[in-house]
N, C-alpha and C positions, 0 to 999 in steps of 0.2 A: 231081827233088828237089834242093835246095841241098846240095852235097857237104859243106859245113861242118856243116849240120844233121845229115846222116847220120853224120858222124864223131863229133859230140857224143853222138848217141844210141847208137851201136854200139861205139865204141872200147873201152869198159870193160864190155862184157857179161860178167857173172860166169861163171866156169867152175867145174866140180866140184872140190871140195877134200876132202882127207882130214882129218877132224876127230875128235880124241879128246875125249869128254865125261867128265870126272871128276865123281863124285857123292860128297859126304861126308855125315857123320852129322848131319842136320838134318831137322826135320819138313817143311821146304820141299822135301825130296827128291821129294815127290809131283809137283812141277812138271817134273822131269827128262824124263819121257816126252814132254811137250808140246814142250820145247826140242828134243829129238831129232827129233820129227816135223816141226817147222818146218825144221830143217836138211836133213832128207832130202827134204822137199817141194821145197826149193830146188835139189835135185840133188846134194847133198853126200853123201859116204860117211862113215859115223859108226861109231866103236867106243866102247864105254863101259867105264869103269874105276871101279867103286864101292869105297869103303872098307868094312871089316867093319861099321862103325857104320851106314853108309848102308843096308846090307842088312837092318838091323833096322827100317827105315822103308819100304823098297820092295824087292820080291823080284827076284832075278836073272832069273827067267823073263820078268817084265814088261819088263825092260830089253833082254833078248835079242829079245823079240818086236818092239819098236819099232825096234831097230837092224838086225835081220835078221842078227845076227852073235853068236857065242858071247860070254859075259861072263866075264872074268877079273878076280879081285880080289886074288889072293895072288901074291907073288913066286915061291912054290914050287909053284904050280898046275901048271906045266909047266917045270921048272927047265932042261931041255935047250934050250928055245926062247929062254931069256934074255929073257923077255917085256918087261921094262921097257926094255931097249935097243931091241928090235924095235918096241915101241909108240912110243917117243920118236923113233926115226928115221922111222917111217911117217907121223907126224903133221905136217900143215902148220899146224895150230892146235890148241892144248890149251885147252879151256874147262872150268873147274870151277864147276859150278852145281848145288846150292849149295856154298859154301865155308864150313865151320863155323869157329868160333874156334880149335878144335884144329887143323884143317887149315892155317889161316893161320900158326899158331905153328910147326907142324912144317915147313912150307915155308920160312918165314923163317929157321929154324934150320938148314936144309939137311939135315933128316932124310930117311932113305930106308928107313923101317920098314914100308912096304907098297908095293903095286904102283903106286899113284897118286903118292905122293911120290917113289918111285924114277924113275918116268916123267918127273916134273917136273925131276929133276936131269939126266936124259940128253937131253931134247929140246932142240933149237936153234930150235924153232918159236916163234912168238908165244904167250904165255900170258895168258889172260883169266880172272879170278876174280870171281864174284858172291857176296859174303858174305851170310849169313843167320843171324841169331842174335837173342837178346833185347837190348833197348836198352842195359842196363847192361853187357853183355858187349862190345857194339860200341863203347861209349864208354870202356871201361876203358883206362888208359894202356898196358897191355901189348899189347892188340889194336891200338891206334892206332900203337904203335911197329912192330909187325909189318907193318901195312899200309904204313907209310912205307918200311920196309925193302924190301918187295917192289916198291913203285913205283920206288924208286931203282934197282932191278935191271932195270927195264923191263917189269915185269908190269902189265897193265892191270887196275885194280880198279874194278868197277862199284859205286858206292856204293848201299847198300840204300835202299829206299823207307821212308817213314814211314807207319804204318797199324796196324791191329789185329794183335796178335801172339798167340802161343799163350797160352791162358788168358784173363785179363782185361787183359793188357798192351796198351799202345798207345805207339808211338814209332818211332824209326829202327831198322831191323833186318830189315824185311820184304823177302823176295826180290822184285825187280822182276818184272813180267810177262814170260812167255817171249818175246813179240815184241820187247820192249825189249832183252833179253839177247842174242838172236840178232842184232839190228841192231848193237849195240855190238861184239859179237865179230867179226862180219864186217867192220865198219869198221876194227877193230884189225888184222885180217889184211890189208886193203887198204893201210893205212898202213905196215905192215911191208914189204909188197911194194914200195911206192913208195920207201921209205927205202933198201932194198937196191938198187933200180934206180939211185937217185941216187948211192949209194956206188960202184956199178960204172961210173959215168960216163954213164948213159943215163936219160932222154933228154937232160937238161941244156940244153934249148933256152931256158931262162930265165936261164942264167948271165949275170952282169953286169947283171941287171935288179933293180930295187927295187920290191917289191910291198908296199903298206900295206893291212892288213885291219882293219876294226873288227868287234868281236864282243861278244856279250852284250847285256844290257839296262841302260839308264841308270836311275838312281834320283834323284828330285827331292825333297829333304827338305822336310817340313812343319814339323818341330820336331826336337829332338835325338833323338827316338825313331822317328817315323813318316816315311814317304816315299811318293811316287807311283812305281810301278814297272810292270813287265810280266813276262811269262812266258818271255822269251827265255833259253835255256840257254847260249848261246855255242858250241854244238856245231857249227853249220854254218860259222860264221866260222872257228873253229879248224881244221875240216876243210879249208877253202879254204887256210888258211895252211900246213897240212901238205902239201897237194898242190903248192902253189907252191914250197915249200922242196925238195920231192922232185925238182923239175925244175930245180933249181940257183939259184933266185932268192934274193936277200937279202930277208928278210921281217920286217916290223914289225907286231905285233898291238897295236892300241889296244883294251884290254879294259875294258869296263864289267862289271857283275856277271855272273858265269858260275857254272854249277853246280859244286859241289865236285869237284875232280879233273880238270876239263876242261882247264885251262891246263897241268896237270902232264903231260898227254899230248902236248903240243907238242914237236917236235924241239928239241934243246938249242940249235941255232943261231938259233932264232927269238927276236927281241927283243920283250919284252912291256912295254907302257906302260900302267899301271893308271890308270883314271879312274872317276869316279862319276856326275857329272851330264852333261847334254847339252852345256852350255857347255864343260865340261872336255874332253869328247870332241871337240867342234869344234876347240878350240885344239890338242889333241894330234894330231889327224889332219892339220890344216893344217901343223903344224910338221914332222911326219914326211914329209909329201908334198912338201916343198920340192925333193926330188930324186927323187920317185917316178915310175916308169914306169906304174904302175897303182895305183889305189885302189879297193878293194872295200868298199862300205859295207854289211856284213852285220849290223851292230848294230841292235837295236830301240831307236830314239831317241824319247824322250818328246816329244810335240808341244807340251805345255804344262808350265809349272812354277808353283809358288805365287808370287804376287807378293811375298810376304814370308815369311821363315822365322822362326818363333817361337823365342825364346831359351830358353823353358821348355816342358815338355810341355803340349800342349793337353788340357784336361780334357773328359771326355765331357759333363759338365754342371757348372754352377756354381750356387751358392745365393745368393739375395739376399732381403731382407725384403720381404714383400708389403704393399701399401698399408695400413699401420696395424694389420694383424692380428698381425704378429710371426711368422707362419708362413712358413717358407722354401718357395719354389717353384722349380722347375727353369726355367732360361732355355732359349730355343730353341736348337737345334743351330747351331753356328757355320757361317757361310758363308765359304768359302776362295776368295778371288779368284785367278784364274790369269792368267798372261801367256804369250804364244806364244814358243816357242823358235825360234831361227833354223833355216832349212832348210839343213842341212849339205850334203846331196847337191847341191841346186841351186846352193849357193854354190861348190862345187868346179868347177861348170861355168861359171858366170857370172864368177867371180873366181878363176881358177886360182892355186894357191899356188906353182906352179913358174914361175920368172921367167927361165929361160934360153932361152925360145922353144920348147922341146920340149913336145910334147903329152902330157899324162897321160891314160891311158885310165881313164875313170870308170865304175865298175860299181855299180849300186844294187840293192837288194832292195825288193820291195813285198809285204808280208804283207797279204792281203785276205781278207774273208769273204763278199763279195757281199751285196746287200740289194735293196730294192725298186727301186732306181735302176739296177741292173745286176749282172751276175755278176762273178766274180773277174777274168776276163780283160778285161772291158770297163773295170773300174776300173783295172786295171794298164796298159792301153793309154793311158787318159787321163793317168795319172800319168807314163808314159814321155814323152809329148808335153810335159807340163808341166815335168818336171824337166830334160830334155835330156841325160841321161846317155848315154854311148855304148852301154851295155847295161843292161837292167833285168830282173832275175830275179823273176818274179811267182809267188808260191806261196800256196795256200790254207792258212789257219790256223784253228784252233778248239780245242775242248776236248781232242780226241784226235788232232790232226794238226798237223804243222808244227813246233810247239814241243817241245823236249825230245828224249829218246832214242827217237825214232820215225823211220821212213823219211820221205823228203821227195820232192816232185815240183815242178819249176819249168818255166815257159815263159819263154824269154829273148826279150825284145823289143829292137829298136833305138830310137833317139831319136825315130823317127816312129811308134812303136807297132806296127811290123811284126814278126811272129814270125821269129826267125832260128834257134832251136834249142829242143829240149826235153830234159829229163833227169829221171830218177827212179831211186829205189833208196835205198840207205843214204846217210847224210849224206856219207860219204866218196866214194861213187860220183857223187853230184851235184856235189861239190866238184871232182872230177877232170874232169868234163865241162865245168864252167865255166872251170877253169884252162886246159883245152885251147883253148877259145874265146879266152881272154885271150892265151895264147901265140901263137895263130895271127894275131891282130890285131897284136900287138906285133912279131912277126917279119916280118910283111908290110911293116913300115916300116923294118926293120933294113937299113942300107946294105949292098949287096953288096960283097964283098972282091975 
């Protein structure tokens, strides 16, 4: 087997982690056992700390059964053990799911009036919170301020989903599914590990390199209100940027539309260039890549754009008088002509933006679904040969895979369509494997001293 392939597959194999799961007072507390089961199924050791309000929604025996450990909820349950200090020092990750509006407020204020908030004050581990509450509470200025405060302190906040809420409500505030929460929490743990390693000076093998990453999904306007877009969240591109920065690279992210909060989780040293359309993304990537050692095109770029953008909102229908009757009738639905956008990835290969004679490593992504003409890998191999990028990461996408806060799996092909590596896991784990391949290729060209 190719040793490079083995390294990409195995170097970041997950190890067992010590995880504290906090549960606060929300009807969504019923999802906590599923989150804990997923973490334990992945081999992690879990302890749970519910608030008093949480125990009104789910009992301590249920939490003890799924964790396999006693449940403590009060600071004075065992005062001699100083549980909040012991729990905070034990944890390698603290995940609060669900996090109620009250818990967010107390954490933002630095309160320590129960075991969970006291643990949050004592731990030095990464903290991830998944809020769940009614839409009006989530949108209230006080809650938004508390969320912003916690994010500035380095807490990862998983934005709630939109959907049916308790009673007849519908909107943002619903706790995401357990699989999504676990994936985001473990990705935050990976990112914190890489940041710590970079701060300690390891591995640092991309120091002195400039890596440009495109992320998110472009939007092509139809009129002042509507646009053609896609489902890209920007998570994979930002994970790649984080992994590259952790290895010492100077990183520029050219960001099209990304899900809320994704860009906020990037390391502070990463430069962000915001864009909207495919044409803007092309120009920004080429400008940033003028001195780039590697360009990773992880953004989902629209293949087509409207030939013309209307100055005013296009109406669903318009009225006109019918032949002599005076009765208005609906006109046919409008036809919107499209024009093809430039192939940004292929252009980086055929017309390199770097003019000093140095080669820029070009890495593309191919999101495929498979069809009657071929499966995902067959389409990816054809695209690899057509585009000519140094590496092409092929991944299957669909309604419940690839896009958003879900695990990912890629097959990496070279310019001839030959497989050179595979990677799967959280978006951060896939990013680390890809950045490892990038670093290996760049450093193989680095002059020896």
